[in-house]
Legacy VTK file of the C-alpha trace (Angstrom):
# vtk DataFile Version 3.0
C-alpha trace
ASCII
DATASET POLYDATA
POINTS 184 float
67.415 23.842 79.748
68.022 20.708 77.936
64.690 19.525 78.979
63.105 22.655 77.754
64.758 22.370 74.365
63.654 18.777 74.038
60.131 19.711 75.049
60.186 22.609 72.595
61.395 20.306 69.811
58.800 17.685 70.700
56.096 20.388 70.862
57.256 21.752 67.515
57.186 18.293 65.946
53.834 17.539 67.604
52.349 20.895 66.546
53.655 20.625 63.003
52.404 17.034 62.811
49.026 18.188 64.062
48.960 20.968 61.461
49.949 18.528 58.729
47.226 16.138 59.908
44.591 18.920 59.737
45.905 20.014 56.328
45.773 16.425 54.978
42.250 15.953 56.385
41.209 19.198 54.685
42.744 18.002 51.380
40.941 14.647 51.733
37.570 16.345 52.271
38.193 18.611 49.246
39.181 15.588 47.170
35.996 13.770 48.229
33.896 16.842 47.341
35.612 17.125 43.935
35.135 13.402 43.308
31.472 13.689 44.288
31.020 16.768 42.042
32.810 14.947 39.201
30.477 11.953 39.577
27.435 14.261 39.619
28.683 16.074 36.528
29.377 12.759 34.792
25.905 11.456 35.578
24.362 14.795 34.514
26.327 14.667 31.263
25.199 11.086 30.705
21.572 12.103 31.355
21.935 15.089 29.023
23.405 12.869 26.322
20.509 10.424 26.737
17.911 13.229 26.648
19.450 14.851 23.588
19.877 11.456 21.955
16.203 10.674 22.558
15.244 14.066 21.143
17.369 13.357 18.067
15.795 9.910 17.725
12.304 11.423 18.028
13.192 14.038 15.410
14.533 11.326 13.106
11.409 9.211 13.625
9.219 12.199 12.732
11.344 12.809 9.621
11.044 9.134 8.630
7.256 9.252 9.073
7.098 12.434 6.995
9.223 10.918 4.210
7.155 7.710 4.209
3.906 9.651 3.926
5.353 11.760 1.099
6.451 8.552 -0.662
2.979 7.023 -0.228
1.345 10.176 -1.610
3.737 10.244 -4.584
3.196 6.522 -5.213
-0.592 6.944 -5.127
-0.402 10.005 -7.373
1.770 8.146 -9.902
-0.552 5.144 -9.744
-3.612 7.312 -10.418
-1.827 9.107 -13.276
-0.945 5.758 -14.869
-4.416 4.370 -14.213
-6.130 7.370 -15.807
-3.732 7.299 -18.769
-4.245 3.563 -19.290
-7.984 3.973 -18.828
-8.054 6.472 -21.679
-5.757 4.348 -23.852
-7.495 0.972 -23.706
-10.936 -0.448 -23.150
-12.839 -3.669 -23.700
-15.812 -3.339 -26.045
-18.709 -5.681 -25.150
-21.770 -6.274 -27.333
-24.603 -8.815 -27.121
-24.243 -11.252 -29.991
-26.202 -14.050 -31.601
-25.454 -16.455 -34.405
-27.988 -18.481 -36.349
-27.402 -21.765 -38.111
-29.671 -24.126 -40.001
-29.205 -27.853 -40.202
-31.109 -30.241 -42.405
-33.718 -29.803 -45.114
-37.348 -28.866 -45.010
-39.008 -31.719 -46.859
-42.598 -32.197 -47.880
-43.151 -35.431 -46.001
-40.256 -35.692 -43.520
-39.105 -32.546 -41.742
-35.543 -32.935 -40.452
-34.953 -29.210 -40.373
-33.367 -27.711 -37.231
-32.790 -24.033 -36.535
-30.094 -23.294 -33.863
-29.435 -19.855 -32.402
-26.435 -19.360 -30.098
-26.814 -16.324 -27.842
-24.029 -14.635 -25.881
-21.767 -11.642 -26.070
-18.706 -10.626 -28.038
-15.830 -8.656 -26.558
-12.713 -7.141 -28.080
-9.769 -5.177 -26.714
-9.146 -1.695 -28.108
-5.978 0.323 -27.575
-6.152 3.989 -28.602
-9.497 3.167 -30.295
-7.796 0.580 -32.526
-9.036 -3.024 -32.239
-6.368 -5.408 -30.988
-6.542 -9.192 -31.408
-9.605 -11.000 -32.685
-12.975 -10.552 -30.980
-13.864 -13.299 -28.526
-17.364 -14.733 -28.362
-18.800 -16.198 -25.197
-22.006 -18.211 -25.574
-24.474 -17.996 -22.716
-27.466 -19.912 -24.104
-28.671 -21.897 -27.092
-32.127 -21.891 -28.702
-33.101 -24.862 -30.836
-36.272 -25.011 -32.875
-37.506 -27.384 -35.526
-39.064 -24.640 -37.632
-37.975 -22.919 -40.788
-38.505 -19.498 -39.235
-37.069 -18.793 -35.790
-38.976 -16.734 -33.250
-37.083 -13.400 -33.201
-38.868 -12.318 -30.002
-37.152 -15.173 -28.138
-33.788 -14.032 -29.495
-34.496 -10.425 -28.519
-35.549 -11.385 -24.968
-32.460 -13.605 -24.558
-30.208 -10.731 -25.741
-31.963 -8.367 -23.297
-31.295 -10.812 -20.444
-27.611 -10.922 -21.358
-27.530 -7.137 -21.563
-29.128 -6.834 -18.109
-26.567 -9.246 -16.629
-23.641 -7.319 -18.166
-24.732 -3.772 -17.242
-23.792 -3.989 -13.506
-20.349 -5.370 -14.407
-19.784 -2.570 -16.937
-20.916 0.044 -14.385
-18.341 -1.183 -11.849
-15.459 -1.177 -14.352
-14.881 2.615 -14.160
-14.845 3.005 -17.916
-12.547 0.095 -18.768
-15.496 -1.885 -20.126
-17.706 -0.207 -22.735
-21.058 -1.714 -23.561
-22.728 -1.285 -26.932
-26.324 -2.415 -27.018
-27.553 -4.155 -30.149
-31.054 -4.813 -28.820
-33.585 -2.449 -30.397
LINES 1 185
184 0 1 2 3 4 5 6 7 8 9 10 11 12 13 14 15 16 17 18 19 20 21 22 23 24 25 26 27 28 29 30 31 32 33 34 35 36 37 38 39 40 41 42 43 44 45 46 47 48 49 50 51 52 53 54 55 56 57 58 59 60 61 62 63 64 65 66 67 68 69 70 71 72 73 74 75 76 77 78 79 80 81 82 83 84 85 86 87 88 89 90 91 92 93 94 95 96 97 98 99 100 101 102 103 104 105 106 107 108 109 110 111 112 113 114 115 116 117 118 119 120 121 122 123 124 125 126 127 128 129 130 131 132 133 134 135 136 137 138 139 140 141 142 143 144 145 146 147 148 149 150 151 152 153 154 155 156 157 158 159 160 161 162 163 164 165 166 167 168 169 170 171 172 173 174 175 176 177 178 179 180 181 182 183
């Protein structure tokens, strides 16, 4: 009987140890599954954070582009408003101009008379149709003759040449330059 009790005790310890071993193995496998699920969830959360972060960044980039385009449109609109206002407030008036001068005397025997005609254009700044500063004269050519009467056809043709050279510049100025012809 003693042997049977010892065998029963050993079998009980062996069986309970075997049960505990199975239980511990079961707990280990559950722990591994939970750890694996936790890692998957963590990586999924990280991916979700990255995806949502990228979406937020894309949304912010679109908003920045929209704001920049609105700023560019507002800047251009303000520029054009100022340009049109300034264009109506000031202009540069350009007119062909000539100035005659006589040097010397017309004598009976010796003629030291010289007639000089400077040909160019005169321009002056106007603000709100009021002249500002003194007009500026720019000489383009000079006619010199040793006669008492100058040839007015030469002066007229020289003024027409100046007018023809200024017209393309005035046309490109969008109204800032205003040309007044004096050639008739």
